[in-house]
C-alpha positions in Angstrom: 0.1 -0.2 0.1 3.1 2.5 1.2 4.7 1.7 -2.2 1.5 2.4 -4.4 1.5 5.9 -2.4 4.8 6.7 -3.3 6.2 9.1 -6.3 7.0 7.2 -9.3 10.7 7.3 -8.3 10.7 6.7 -4.4 8.3 3.6 -5.4 11.1 2.1 -7.5 13.7 3.0 -4.5 11.6 1.3 -2.3 10.7 -2.0 -4.2 14.6 -2.2 -4.5 15.1 -1.9 -0.9 12.3 -4.5 -0.2 13.4 -6.9 -2.8 17.1 -6.1 -1.1 15.3 -7.0 2.6 14.0 -10.0 1.4 17.2 -11.5 -0.1 19.4 -11.0 3.2 16.4 -12.1 5.3 16.4 -15.0 3.1 20.5 -15.3 3.5 20.3 -15.3 6.9 17.5 -17.4 8.0 19.3 -20.0 5.5 22.9 -19.4 6.1 23.6 -21.7 8.0 21.2 -24.9 8.2 20.9 -28.1 9.8 18.3 -30.2 7.7 18.5 -33.2 9.5 18.3 -31.9 13.0 21.5 -33.8 13.8 24.0 -31.3 14.6 25.5 -31.4 11.6 25.1 -27.6 10.5 26.1 -26.9 7.0 26.3 -22.7 5.6 25.3 -21.6 2.8 29.1 -21.8 1.1 29.1 -25.4 2.4 25.8 -26.2 -0.3 27.1 -24.6 -3.2 30.6 -26.5 -2.8 28.6 -29.4 -2.5 26.5 -28.8 -5.5 29.7 -29.2 -7.5 31.1 -31.9 -5.6 30.8 -35.8 -6.8 27.4 -37.3 -6.3 28.6 -40.1 -3.9 29.9 -37.2 -1.3 26.5 -35.8 -1.1 24.2 -38.6 -0.2 22.2 -38.5 2.8 24.0 -41.0 4.2 27.3 -39.5 3.5 25.8 -36.1 4.8 23.6 -36.8 7.6 22.2 -40.0 8.3 24.9 -42.5 8.7 22.5 -45.4 8.9 21.5 -44.8 5.2 25.2 -44.9 4.3 25.0 -48.4 3.3 22.4 -47.8 0.7 25.2 -46.1 -1.2 27.6 -49.2 -1.9 24.4 -51.4 -3.3 23.2 -51.5 -6.9 20.6 -49.1 -8.0 18.5 -52.5 -9.0 18.5 -53.6 -5.4 15.0 -54.8 -4.0 15.0 -54.1 -0.5 12.6 -55.5 2.2 11.6 -52.6 5.0 9.7 -52.3 8.2 7.1 -49.9 8.1 7.1 -48.4 11.5 8.9 -46.4 13.7 11.8 -47.4 12.9 13.6 -46.6 10.1 12.1 -43.2 10.7 12.1 -42.5 7.2 12.6 -44.3 3.8 12.9 -41.9 1.0 16.6 -42.7 0.9 16.0 -46.2 0.5 14.4 -45.9 -3.3 17.9 -44.7 -4.5 19.0 -41.1 -6.2 16.4 -41.8 -8.8 13.9 -43.3 -7.2 14.0 -46.2 -9.2 14.8 -49.2 -6.4 12.3 -51.2 -5.1 11.1 -50.8 -2.0 8.9 -53.4 -0.3 7.1 -53.8 3.0 7.3 -56.2 5.3 4.2 -58.2 6.8 5.0 -61.5 8.1 5.2 -62.3 11.7 6.6 -66.2 11.8 10.3 -67.4 10.9 9.2 -69.4 7.9 6.5 -66.7 6.9 9.1 -64.1 7.1 11.5 -66.3 5.0 8.6 -67.4 2.3 7.8 -63.7 1.9 12.1 -62.4 1.6 11.8 -65.1 -1.2 8.4 -63.9 -3.0 9.6 -60.4 -2.6 12.6 -61.6 -4.8 14.2 -59.0 -1.9 18.2 -58.3 -2.1 18.5 -56.7 1.5 16.3 -56.2 4.6 15.9 -52.9 6.6 14.5 -53.0 10.2 14.3 -51.0 13.7 17.2 -53.0 15.6 14.1 -53.3 18.5 11.6 -54.7 16.3 10.2 -58.3 15.4 11.2 -57.8 12.1 15.2 -57.6 13.7 14.5 -60.9 15.7 13.4 -62.7 12.6 16.0 -61.4 10.3 18.7 -62.2 13.2 17.4 -66.1 12.8 17.5 -66.0 9.1 20.6 -67.9 8.2 20.3 -66.5 4.6 21.0 -62.9 5.6 24.0 -61.1 6.4 24.3 -58.3 8.8 25.9 -54.8 6.7 24.9 -52.8 9.2 23.6 -51.8 12.7 23.4 -49.4 15.3 20.9 -48.7 17.9 18.1 -47.8 16.0 18.1 -49.7 12.7 19.7 -52.9 10.8 20.2 -53.9 7.5 20.7 -57.1 6.1 21.3 -58.5 2.7 20.0 -61.7 1.6 23.1 -64.0 0.9 21.7 -66.0 -1.7 18.3 -67.2 -2.5 19.1 -71.2 -2.0 19.8 -70.5 1.6 16.8 -68.6 1.8 14.8 -71.3 -0.1 16.5 -74.0 2.1 15.4 -72.0 5.5 11.9 -72.0 4.4 11.5 -75.4 4.0 9.5 -77.0 6.6 10.9 -78.7 9.4 11.1 -82.1 10.0 9.5 -83.8 13.2 12.2 -86.1 15.2 9.7 -88.7 16.8 
């Protein structure tokens, strides 16, 4: 309203001053950020430097969340079975840099069903909360090899489909 009431030359100066003030405010507001809330603060210059850095140095796992770093070394075509729960806390990094990786929800509650589900999903990896029932099932599955674990999540590689298939065979009962 004020700019409209100013004389033409004064309005032009006021618009320019407003634009400069907005840009300065935006820079100050984002000059240093902690986008992941993990205490790793980066400044605007670091963001610009990262834009030109190799992509392997600017992944979610490399910059902010180490629990996703294991994803940086797996094939983009890998199929990852995941727990849909409190942990892992967010799943978008699992989809990969081009969102082309298959991310498959886990639902089985028993060891035989878990193994059958991994086989039917053709999962290459399993990503679950460390304190969940799925982690207990994964730890007992001889066809899985631990690739990452911290106090919140576990990631396993399905070592081979033959082992998974063997684990899902019905148990014989001894007399």
